[in-house]
C-alpha positions in Angstrom: 104.2 159.5 90.5 106.7 159.7 93.4 104.1 158.9 96.1 102.6 156.1 94.0 106.0 154.5 93.4 106.9 154.7 97.1 103.7 153.0 98.2 104.3 150.2 95.7 107.8 149.9 96.9 106.7 149.8 100.6 104.3 147.0 100.0 106.8 145.1 97.9 109.6 145.5 100.5 107.4 143.9 103.2 106.6 141.0 100.8 110.3 140.6 100.0 111.0 139.7 103.6 110.1 136.1 102.7 113.3 136.1 100.6 115.5 137.9 103.1 118.1 136.2 105.2 120.6 137.6 107.7 124.1 136.1 107.5 124.8 134.0 110.5 127.5 135.5 112.7 127.6 138.7 110.5 124.6 140.8 111.6 125.8 143.7 109.5 125.3 141.5 106.3 122.1 140.4 104.7 120.9 138.7 101.5 117.9 139.2 99.4 117.2 136.3 97.0 119.6 133.4 96.5 122.9 135.2 97.2 124.4 133.4 94.3 126.8 134.8 91.8 125.6 136.2 88.5 122.0 137.3 88.5 121.8 136.6 92.2 124.4 139.4 92.7 122.4 141.7 90.4 119.2 140.9 92.3 120.9 141.9 95.6 122.1 145.2 94.1 118.7 146.2 92.8 117.1 145.3 96.1 119.5 147.5 98.1 118.8 150.4 95.7 115.1 150.1 96.3 115.4 149.9 100.0 117.8 152.8 100.0 115.2 154.9 98.3 112.6 153.8 100.9 114.9 154.7 103.7 115.9 158.1 102.5 112.9 159.3 100.5 110.1 157.4 102.3 109.5 159.8 105.2 105.8 160.4 105.5 104.7 157.2 103.8 102.2 155.5 106.1 103.3 152.2 107.7 106.9 152.5 106.5 109.7 152.1 109.0 112.5 154.0 107.3 115.1 152.9 110.0 114.3 149.3 109.2 114.6 150.0 105.4 118.0 151.7 106.1 119.2 148.7 108.0 118.2 146.3 105.2 119.8 148.5 102.5 123.1 148.8 104.3 123.2 145.1 105.2 122.6 144.1 101.6 125.2 146.6 100.3 127.8 145.4 102.8 127.3 141.7 101.8 127.5 142.7 98.2 130.7 144.7 98.5 132.4 142.2 100.7 131.6 139.2 98.3 133.3 140.9 95.4 136.7 139.8 94.2 138.2 142.8 96.0 136.6 141.7 99.3 137.1 139.0 101.9 133.8 137.1 101.7 131.9 135.0 99.2 128.5 134.6 97.6 126.3 131.8 99.0 127.4 129.5 96.1 131.0 129.8 97.4 132.3 132.1 94.7 133.3 135.8 94.5 131.7 138.0 91.9 133.1 140.5 89.5 135.4 141.0 86.5 132.9 139.9 83.9 131.3 141.8 80.9 128.0 142.1 82.9 129.2 142.8 86.4 129.1 146.5 85.8 125.3 146.3 85.0 124.2 145.6 88.6 126.6 148.2 89.9 125.1 150.8 87.5 121.6 149.9 88.6 122.4 150.2 92.3 124.4 153.4 92.3 121.6 155.9 92.7 120.7 154.0 95.9 124.3 153.8 97.0 124.7 157.6 96.7 121.6 158.1 98.9 123.2 155.8 101.5 126.5 157.6 101.4 125.8 159.9 104.5 125.4 156.7 106.5 128.6 155.0 105.4 131.4 154.1 107.7 135.0 154.5 106.7 135.0 150.7 105.9 132.0 151.1 103.6 133.7 153.9 101.7 136.9 151.9 101.3 134.9 148.8 100.2 132.9 150.8 97.6 136.1 152.3 96.2 137.8 148.9 96.0 134.9 147.4 94.0 134.6 150.3 91.6 138.3 150.7 90.9 138.8 146.9 90.6 136.1 146.7 88.0 137.4 149.8 86.2 140.9 148.3 86.0 139.5 145.0 84.6 137.6 146.9 82.0 140.7 148.9 81.1 143.1 146.0 80.7 141.4 142.6 80.6 137.9 143.1 79.2 136.4 140.1 77.5 132.9 139.0 76.6 132.6 135.4 75.7 135.4 134.3 73.4 136.0 137.9 72.3 138.7 139.9 73.9 138.4 143.7 73.9 135.5 145.9 72.9 133.4 144.4 70.1 130.6 145.4 67.9 128.5 143.7 65.2 125.1 144.1 63.7 124.2 140.4 63.6 123.6 138.7 66.9 124.6 135.3 65.7 128.2 136.5 65.3 128.5 137.0 69.0 129.7 140.6 68.8 126.4 142.6 69.1 127.2 144.3 72.4 125.5 147.8 72.5 124.0 147.5 76.0 127.1 146.1 77.7 129.3 148.7 75.9 127.1 151.4 77.4 127.0 150.1 81.0 130.7 149.3 81.0 131.6 152.8 79.6 129.3 154.3 82.2 131.0 152.5 85.1 134.4 153.7 83.9 133.2 157.3 83.6 131.6 157.1 87.0 134.6 155.7 88.7 136.9 158.3 87.1 134.6 161.0 88.2 134.3 159.8 91.8 138.0 159.3 92.2 139.6 162.0 89.9 142.9 161.8 91.7 143.4 158.1 91.0 146.5 157.6 88.8 144.4 155.7 86.1 141.5 158.1 86.1 142.4 159.6 82.7 142.8 156.2 81.2 139.4 155.2 82.5 137.8 158.3 81.0 139.3 157.6 77.6 138.3 153.9 77.7 134.8 155.1 78.7 134.5 157.1 75.6 135.5 154.2 73.4 132.9 151.9 75.1 130.2 154.6 74.8 130.6 155.6 71.2 130.4 151.9 70.4 127.1 151.5 72.1 124.5 153.0 69.8 126.8 152.7 66.8 125.9 152.6 63.1 127.8 152.1 59.9 128.2 155.8 58.9 130.1 156.4 62.2 133.1 154.9 60.5 133.5 158.1 58.4 132.1 160.6 60.8 134.5 163.5 61.5 132.5 165.1 64.3 134.7 165.8 67.3 133.4 164.0 70.5 135.5 164.3 73.7 138.5 165.7 71.8 138.6 163.1 68.9 136.7 162.5 65.6 134.0 159.9 66.1 135.6 157.8 63.4 138.8 157.4 65.4 137.0 155.6 68.2 134.5 153.7 66.1 135.0 150.0 66.1 131.8 148.8 64.3 128.1 149.0 64.1 125.7 147.5 66.6 122.5 148.8 65.0 121.2 148.7 61.5 121.0 152.1 59.6 117.4 152.7 60.8 118.2 151.5 64.3 116.9 147.9 64.2 118.7 145.8 66.7 119.5 142.1 66.3 120.4 141.4 69.9 120.2 137.8 71.0 119.8 137.2 67.2 116.2 138.5 66.9 114.6 141.9 66.5 115.0 143.0 70.1 112.9 146.1 70.9 113.5 145.3 74.6 117.2 145.8 74.4 116.8 149.0 72.6 115.1 150.1 75.8 117.9 148.6 77.9 120.5 150.7 76.0 118.5 153.9 76.7 117.9 153.0 80.3 121.6 152.7 81.1 122.3 156.1 79.5 119.5 157.5 81.7 121.1 156.1 84.9 124.4 157.9 84.3 122.7 161.0 83.0 120.7 161.5 86.2 123.4 160.2 88.6 125.9 162.8 87.2 123.4 165.5 87.6 122.6 164.4 91.2 126.3 164.4 92.2 127.1 167.5 90.1 129.5 165.5 88.1 130.3 166.1 84.4 128.4 164.0 81.8 130.6 162.4 79.1 130.2 164.0 75.7 130.0 160.5 74.2 127.0 159.5 76.3 124.2 160.8 74.1 125.5 159.7 70.8 122.5 158.8 68.5 120.1 158.7 71.5 117.7 161.1 69.9 117.6 159.1 66.7 117.2 155.8 68.6 114.4 157.2 70.7 112.5 158.5 67.7 112.5 154.9 66.4 111.9 153.3 69.8 108.9 155.5 70.6 107.1 154.0 67.6 107.2 150.7 69.4 105.4 151.8 72.5 101.6 151.4 72.7 99.8 154.4 74.0 99.0 152.5 77.3 102.7 152.3 78.0 103.2 148.7 77.0 106.2 147.9 74.7 105.3 146.5 71.3 107.7 143.6 71.0 107.4 143.4 67.2 110.3 140.9 67.1 109.1 138.8 70.0 110.6 138.3 73.5 112.5 135.4 75.1 111.7 136.8 78.6 108.7 137.0 80.9 105.9 139.0 79.3 105.4 142.5 80.8 108.7 142.2 82.7 112.4 143.0 82.6 112.8 145.3 79.5 109.4 146.7 80.1 110.5 147.8 83.6 113.5 149.7 82.3 111.3 151.7 80.1 110.6 153.7 83.3 114.0 155.4 83.6 114.2 155.6 79.8 111.0 157.6 79.8 112.4 160.0 82.4 115.5 160.5 80.3 113.3 161.1 77.1 111.2 163.7 79.0 114.2 165.4 80.5 116.9 165.3 77.8 115.2 164.3 74.5 112.3 166.7 74.7 109.5 164.1 74.4 106.4 165.6 75.9 104.6 162.3 75.7 107.1 160.5 77.9 105.8 161.3 81.4 102.1 160.5 80.5 103.4 157.1 79.2 105.3 156.6 82.4 102.1 157.3 84.4 100.2 154.8 82.3 102.9 152.2 82.9 102.6 152.8 86.7 98.9 152.0 86.3 99.8 148.7 84.7 102.2 147.9 87.5 99.5 148.7 90.1 97.0 146.4 88.3 99.3 143.4 88.5 100.2 144.2 92.1 96.5 144.3 93.0 96.2 141.0 91.1 98.9 139.4 93.2 97.3 140.6 96.4 100.2 140.3 98.7 102.4 143.3 97.8 104.5 141.4 95.4 104.7 142.3 91.7 104.4 138.8 90.2 103.7 136.1 92.8 100.3 135.0 91.3 101.0 135.1 87.6 104.5 133.7 87.9 103.8 131.2 90.7 105.2 128.3 88.8 108.4 130.2 87.9 108.8 131.1 91.6 108.8 127.4 92.4 111.0 126.4 89.5 113.7 129.2 89.9 113.8 131.4 93.0 116.9 132.9 91.4 115.0 134.2 88.3 111.9 135.0 90.2 113.6 137.3 92.7 115.5 138.9 89.8 112.2 139.9 88.1 110.8 141.3 91.3 113.9 143.4 91.9 113.9 144.7 88.3 110.5 146.2 88.9 111.5 147.5 92.4 114.7 149.2 91.2 112.9 150.9 88.3 110.2 152.3 90.6 113.0 153.4 92.9 114.7 155.2 90.0 111.5 157.2 89.5 111.6 158.4 93.1 115.3 159.2 93.0 115.3 161.0 89.6 112.0 162.8 89.5 113.3 165.7 91.6 116.1 166.2 89.1 113.9 166.7 86.0 114.0 170.0 84.3 110.2 169.9 84.2 109.0 168.7 87.7 106.4 165.9 87.8 103.5 165.8 90.1 104.1 164.3 93.5 100.9 162.2 93.3 100.0 160.0 90.4 98.0 162.0 87.8 94.7 160.8 86.5 95.3 158.4 83.5 93.3 159.4 80.4 91.3 156.6 79.0 91.8 158.1 75.6 95.4 159.2 75.4 96.4 161.6 72.7 98.5 160.1 70.0 101.9 161.6 69.2 101.6 162.4 65.5 105.3 161.9 64.8 105.1 158.2 65.7 102.7 157.7 62.8 103.8 156.6 59.4 106.3 154.1 58.0 109.5 152.6 59.5 111.4 150.0 57.5 114.7 148.3 57.8 115.1 146.5 54.4 118.5 145.0 55.1 117.1 143.4 58.2 113.7 142.4 57.0 111.4 144.3 59.4 108.8 147.0 58.9 106.1 148.9 60.8 103.3 151.2 59.7 101.5 153.1 62.5 98.5 155.4 62.3 95.7 156.5 64.7 93.8 153.3 63.8 96.3 150.6 63.1 99.7 149.3 64.4 100.9 146.9 61.7 104.3 145.3 61.8 106.2 142.3 60.5 109.7 140.9 61.4 111.2 138.0 59.6 113.9 137.6 62.3 111.6 137.6 65.3 112.4 135.2 68.1 109.9 132.7 66.7 110.6 133.9 63.1 108.0 135.5 60.8 106.0 137.5 63.3 103.4 140.1 62.6 101.0 142.4 64.4 97.8 144.2 63.4 95.8 145.9 66.1 94.9 149.4 67.5 97.9 151.3 68.7 96.4 152.3 72.1 95.9 148.9 73.8 99.0 146.7 74.4 96.7 144.1 76.2 95.6 142.9 72.8 99.2 142.0 71.7 101.0 138.8 72.1 104.1 137.9 70.1 104.7 134.1 69.8 104.2 133.1 66.2 101.6 135.8 65.9 100.2 136.2 62.3 103.1 134.1 61.0 101.3 130.8 61.1 102.2 127.5 62.7 103.1 124.1 61.2 104.3 122.1 64.2 105.8 118.7 63.5 105.8 115.8 66.0 109.0 116.0 67.9 109.9 113.6 70.8 113.6 113.1 71.4 115.1 110.6 73.9 114.7 112.0 77.4 118.4 112.4 77.7 118.5 114.8 74.8 117.8 118.3 76.2 115.9 120.2 73.6 115.4 124.0 73.5 115.2 124.6 69.8 112.3 126.3 68.0 112.4 123.9 65.1 112.1 126.6 62.4 114.7 128.1 60.2 114.5 131.2 58.0 114.9 130.5 54.3 114.2 133.9 52.7 112.6 137.1 53.9 112.2 140.6 52.6 110.1 143.7 53.2 109.2 146.3 50.7 107.8 149.6 51.8 105.3 151.8 50.1 103.3 154.9 51.0 100.9 153.8 53.7 102.0 150.2 54.2 104.5 147.5 53.3 104.7 144.0 51.8 106.6 141.2 53.5 107.3 138.0 51.6 109.5 135.0 52.2 109.6 131.5 53.6 110.7 129.5 56.6 111.6 125.8 56.9 109.3 124.1 59.4 110.2 121.0 61.4 114.0 121.5 61.6 116.2 119.3 63.7 113.5 116.9 64.6 114.0 113.7 66.6 111.6 110.8 67.3 112.6 108.6 70.2 114.7 106.6 70.0 116.5 106.7 66.7 115.0 108.9 64.0 116.3 112.3 63.0 115.3 114.7 60.3 115.3 118.4 59.4 113.7 120.9 57.0 110.5 118.9 56.9 108.4 121.5 55.0 108.8 124.9 53.4 106.3 127.4 54.6 105.8 130.5 52.3 104.3 133.6 53.9 103.0 136.8 52.5 101.9 139.7 54.7 100.6 142.9 53.2 99.7 146.0 55.2 97.4 147.8 52.9 97.4 151.7 52.7 94.0 152.0 54.3 95.2 152.4 58.0 93.2 149.3 59.0 93.8 146.1 57.0 96.4 143.4 56.7 96.1 140.6 54.2 98.0 137.3 54.9 98.7 134.2 52.8 100.1 130.9 54.1 101.3 128.1 51.8 103.2 125.2 53.2 104.2 122.0 51.4 105.7 118.8 52.8 109.3 118.0 51.6 110.6 114.8 50.0 109.4 112.4 52.7 106.4 111.6 54.9 105.9 113.8 58.0 103.6 114.0 61.0 102.2 117.4 62.0 100.8 118.1 65.5 99.3 121.5 64.9 98.4 123.7 61.9 97.3 127.3 62.4 97.2 129.6 59.4 96.4 133.2 60.5 97.3 132.4 64.1 96.1 135.5 65.8 97.3 135.2 69.4 95.2 137.1 71.9 96.2 137.5 75.6 93.4 136.6 78.0 94.8 137.2 81.4 94.8 139.6 84.3 94.7 142.9 82.4 91.3 142.0 80.9 90.1 140.1 84.0 90.4 136.8 82.2 87.4 137.5 79.9 87.3 138.2 76.1 84.2 139.1 74.2 84.0 137.8 70.7 81.2 137.8 68.1 81.0 135.7 65.0 78.2 134.4 62.6 77.3 132.0 65.5 76.6 134.9 67.8 78.3 136.6 70.8 80.5 134.6 73.2 82.7 135.2 76.2 86.1 133.4 76.4 87.0 132.9 80.0 90.5 131.8 80.9 91.8 129.4 81.8 89.8 127.0 79.6 88.7 123.8 81.3 90.8 121.8 78.9 92.9 122.3 75.8 90.6 122.2 72.9 90.1 123.4 69.2 86.7 125.1 69.1 85.3 125.9 65.6 83.3 129.1 65.6 81.2 127.9 62.6 82.0 131.2 61.0 84.5 132.6 58.5 84.8 135.8 60.6 85.1 136.9 64.2 85.3 140.3 65.9 87.3 140.7 69.1 86.0 143.3 71.7 84.5 145.4 68.9 88.0 146.4 68.0 89.6 143.8 65.7 88.2 141.8 62.9 89.5 138.5 61.7 88.2 137.2 58.3 89.0 134.0 56.4 89.3 134.5 52.7 90.1 131.0 51.4 91.4 127.7 52.6 89.0 126.8 55.4 85.3 126.9 56.3 85.6 128.4 59.7 87.8 130.3 62.1 88.8 128.0 65.0 90.0 129.1 68.4 92.6 127.0 70.2 91.9 127.2 73.9 94.3 126.4 76.7 94.1 125.3 80.3 97.5 126.5 81.2 99.5 129.7 80.7 101.5 129.8 77.6 103.4 132.7 75.8 107.1 132.3 75.6 109.6 129.9 77.0 108.5 130.7 80.6 104.7 130.2 79.8 103.3 133.3 81.7 100.1 134.4 79.9 96.8 132.7 79.2 96.2 133.1 75.4 93.5 132.4 72.8 94.8 131.4 69.4 92.6 132.0 66.3 93.4 130.1 63.2 92.0 129.7 59.7 92.3 126.8 59.7 93.4 125.5 63.1 93.7 121.8 63.7 95.5 119.5 66.1 97.2 116.2 65.3 99.2 114.2 64.6 98.2 114.3 61.0 100.2 112.4 58.4 101.4 114.1 55.2 103.0 112.4 52.3 106.0 113.7 50.3 105.2 117.0 48.5 101.6 117.1 49.9 100.2 120.6 50.7 99.9 121.1 54.4 98.2 124.5 54.4 96.9 126.8 51.7 95.1 129.8 53.2 94.3 133.5 52.9 93.0 135.8 55.6 92.5 139.4 56.7 93.0 141.2 60.0 91.3 144.6 60.3 92.2 146.9 63.2 89.8 149.4 64.8 86.6 148.0 63.4 83.4 146.9 65.1 81.4 143.7 64.6 79.1 145.1 61.9 82.1 146.3 59.8 83.8 142.8 60.2 80.6 141.0 59.2 80.2 143.3 56.2 83.8 142.8 55.1 83.3 139.1 55.3 80.1 139.1 53.3 81.6 141.3 50.6 84.7 139.1 50.3 83.2 135.6 50.0 84.8 135.4 46.6 88.0 137.2 47.4 90.1 134.4 46.1 90.5 134.8 42.3 91.4 131.7 40.2 94.6 132.3 38.4 94.5 129.1 36.4 98.1 128.4 37.5 99.0 125.8 40.1 100.2 127.3 43.4 99.7 130.9 42.2 97.3 132.7 44.4 95.4 136.0 43.9 93.2 137.8 46.4 91.0 140.8 45.6 90.2 143.0 48.6 88.5 146.3 49.0 90.2 148.3 51.8 88.4 150.4 54.4 89.3 153.4 52.2 87.2 152.0 49.4 90.1 151.2 47.1 90.3 147.7 45.5 93.6 145.9 45.9 94.9 142.7 44.2 97.5 140.6 46.1 99.4 138.1 43.9 101.7 135.4 45.2 103.7 132.8 43.2 104.1 129.8 45.6 105.3 127.6 42.7 109.0 126.8 42.1 109.1 128.4 38.6 108.6 131.9 37.2 105.0 132.7 36.0 103.4 135.4 33.9 99.8 136.4 34.2 97.4 139.2 33.2 96.0 141.2 36.2 93.4 142.8 34.0 91.9 139.3 33.5 91.8 138.8 37.3 90.2 142.1 38.0 88.4 143.1 34.8 86.6 146.1 36.3 89.9 147.9 37.1 90.9 150.6 34.6 94.5 150.5 35.9 96.5 148.3 38.3 99.6 149.9 39.8 102.3 148.2 41.7 102.3 149.8 45.2 106.0 149.2 45.7 107.3 150.5 42.4 104.4 152.5 41.1 104.6 150.8 37.7 101.5 150.0 35.7 100.9 146.2 35.8 97.5 146.1 34.2 98.5 144.2 31.1 101.1 141.7 32.4 103.0 140.7 35.5 105.9 138.3 35.7 106.5 136.8 39.2 109.7 134.9 40.0 109.4 131.8 42.2 108.3 132.9 45.6 107.6 136.5 44.6 104.5 138.4 45.6 103.1 141.8 44.5 100.3 144.0 45.7 98.4 146.1 43.1 96.0 149.0 43.6 93.1 149.5 41.2 92.7 153.0 39.7 
């Protein structure tokens, strides 16, 4: 792994020369990227860490000039230190950086490189480093503020502006680091105590408020300020279920963990609080190929940023948390990085896939490149410190990785509205508070290339929206109404509703909101393969114009990791989807079923005649549009289509079956042509499905505005007994469903 990381870094560093500038009149200063404040500073810091590793650990790597790398690293560091508020220079935007809630982050990410450079420091370098660290520590001690909130804050809900686990960790780490490096400083003891307060309020949960465990000389409860995580470690960072920032939290713990070991410095007793529990949850959200399963979506570039910082987190999990699967996962992630580097073809990590972003924002683009570089550099720096040494060369990557059995089973956060069931054959999840709201997954757990997040399995009802050009619009035009999850042995049931078409504008003078109410049911059956979904959306009390409807909405990446080709088979035969498409188009498959790659079956149960694939000529996926995707709907239509007040927009049922081949998908479809059972009640739906385990299930949903009572035995007369999977109660004779309520029954 070390040699592999170094060769990737060597090629990247040569490519990065196109974004390097020497400071006129200051030959000892240099800049990678924009040189701006904020993320420009962090980009510079990560670059210098990567070049420091090449300079000090790259001996023997062919075509690498370590003296050149050393010059670049020192020049970048000196510019960075001197442009801080404690220095005499400025960033290229005319400002000085530092004294913010996030300025410690870049420092933490560069420090392993800084320590490697220490033997090459002048007295001026040592003084400048001390000035930066102590200045930041003093600000964190006396003047810390994040946004409008002064002092250290915590909160479970991101919308409140106090969900700060990651920054609490990196700020605590900087304080501890500074106190350890300068133990004779008159405020060192104060920095250490402040570090403990920050750190115990990183991975914090409600029960810490009454926890009497003594950590660093005090009961935990005495330093606890609030919970940042839900009881089962769901994280609402940036106001959505943010698996990526769960990784960021672990990664910053990893940095201090290994840096203290490298320098023979003490590790704070508060550093590892709840890390084992968090990792045991987080590990469930990693596909076996090393890709993160972003079950709550992602506002960032796909396969970047948080994915990068899984690398140091995996090292920490292997070294400190006893996860024997961590290093094999790290090796598989290296293989993913190598694949995209090969795709770029110029030594860069992202230049081809993110070409449009590079033109639009050199600031953000160089930030992403440096994230990957610094994470690879961390592997090189930390691998020799592991208790169990890693191979110097990259090991062979198994094409059939062994699954960790303890990641199987159910995880659920009822308070938050998210659930996951994972087995050897299915990864099924649903999160109401995903970035795009109401997001599900159902796919094999070994292949992250099959997963995309945006609106996945939640359905789309997209209203016409065209504000005046002066009105900058970044809203998603959806709002959560209700959403809950109920767990049962082998699966879960998610039920709720979102308002579609919120905060709409039509140029130049019309505004409206809450255009339609979209009710969604998502049932992961206890057969380790199948998910059943229902979509029911009705227009509100006015006319509306809809640009796209996609019930089911299975979003499939079709990009570099599968060589821009996807094989699908339906009743119409086999086909290959090659990306990009020649134009945007809705293509009916003339089939109620389709199988993808002999791995995933999609089956329409009622509400349309055929599955339709929405094809795209440009990359999509997220706000930064960075993956080609195929979107399968049942139905899927374009627009605009006019709907009158209270008219039904979509009424559809479907199934997704993980780890099945084409024959099994065809058979399932043939056997379920009459899956929809007539309840005799308006807007009350019933679907009868036989799982891959042979058990018959009955999914009931009351989409009407009033309570209803029905007899399940009349809907499934061949069943001797029908048991509620959530409660275990016998529902054979009678079921009462409140408005919006759903229920899944198993026949016995």
